[in-house]
C-alpha positions in Angstrom: -0.2 0.0 0.0 2.7 2.4 -0.2 2.4 5.0 -2.0 -1.1 5.1 -2.1 -1.5 7.6 0.6 -0.2 9.8 3.9 -1.8 7.8 6.6 -2.3 8.9 10.0 -1.0 7.4 12.7 -2.5 7.5 16.1 0.9 9.6 17.5 1.3 13.1 18.1 4.3 14.1 16.1 6.5 16.4 18.3 5.5 17.1 21.9 3.5 19.7 21.5 0.2 17.3 20.3 -0.3 20.3 17.6 -0.2 18.1 15.0 0.0 14.5 14.2 2.5 11.6 12.1 2.1 10.4 8.6 3.3 7.4 7.3 4.0 6.0 4.0 3.8 8.3 1.5 1.8 9.5 -1.1 1.1 9.4 -5.3 1.7 13.0 -5.6 5.3 13.3 -3.7 8.4 12.3 -4.9 9.5 9.3 -5.0 12.2 9.8 -1.8 9.5 9.8 0.3 7.6 6.5 -0.7 8.6 3.9 1.7 6.4 2.9 3.9 8.7 4.2 6.7 8.7 7.9 5.3 7.3 10.1 7.6 5.5 13.6 7.2 3.6 15.6 10.0 -0.6 17.6 9.0 -3.1 19.1 10.8 -5.9 16.4 11.5 -8.6 18.8 10.7 -7.5 19.9 7.1 -8.0 18.3 3.9 -6.0 16.5 0.8 -6.6 13.9 -1.8 -3.3 12.6 -0.7 -3.5 11.8 2.8 -6.2 9.0 4.4 -6.5 5.8 6.5 -6.0 2.9 6.5 -8.8 0.5 7.9 -8.2 -3.0 9.4 -10.7 -5.7 11.0 -10.0 -7.6 14.1 -11.7 -9.3 16.5 -11.0 -5.5 19.2 -12.6 -3.8 17.1 -15.5 -2.5 18.8 -17.4 0.5 17.4 -15.6 2.5 21.0 -12.6 1.6 19.8 -12.9 2.5 16.4 -14.7 5.6 17.6 -11.6 6.3 20.0 -9.0 5.9 16.9 -10.9 7.9 14.8 -11.9 11.4 16.9 -9.4 14.4 16.3 -9.8 13.4 12.8 -11.9 15.2 9.9 -14.6 12.6 9.5 -18.4 13.2 8.7 -20.6 10.7 11.6 -21.2 8.6 8.3 -17.4 8.0 7.7 -17.4 6.5 11.4 -20.3 4.7 10.5 -18.7 2.9 7.5 -15.8 2.4 9.2 -17.9 0.8 12.4 -20.3 -1.0 9.9 -16.6 -2.7 7.9 -15.5 -3.7 11.1 -18.7 -6.1 12.0 -18.6 -7.8 8.6 -17.3 -11.3 8.8 
């Protein structure tokens, strides 16, 4: 998935905790940023076509945990409900 979109990380970029870390590069940056270990920074309230998040499914993905992990991201309630519904699929 490297090079698809910058992926939001749960951790903050620095100790000020005002911006979140991004990893993995994006399709619109140079090839030196396409590594999975590439790191960048962004404010979660911003939008862009090159930033997203990966939805993971596990037995531990309860609706409460999904809401907690997406808190602070600029997502609509429908986006969050869709992620919860997707996580419930078997």
